[in-house]
Phi, psi and omega in degrees: 000135178242138180262127179241148180241152173293159180301319180297313180295320179297316179298319178298318179295318178297318178296319179296318179295317178298318178294319178299314182297319179294317181291316185280324186245358180055038177222148176279140177255123181294156179301320180300312180292322178299318178296320178298317180294315179299315179299319179297311182296320177298318180290321184276321186255336184303303182299314179296322179293317178299313181298320178294320179297318178296317179297316179297318179295321179297314179297316178302312181294322178299316180297318179296320178294323177294321176296321180297320178303318181291329183280329184256356181286128176239125181296145178283140180256000000 
């Protein structure tokens, strides 16, 4: 699975990474290196984070459906 970003989101991420690098290490990070880091992180962290988010959403929805069963259940007389 590959995670893709819109150009706008990718540019925002690259700018944030460049700013972080400058603030934390007091060095400028070239756009080329920033792109390499972003590509690496998307490949390494993107799929596991996406999968965890899907799992969390599934659990959330299951709980909501279980709550719904309790709210609409009417005992048979």
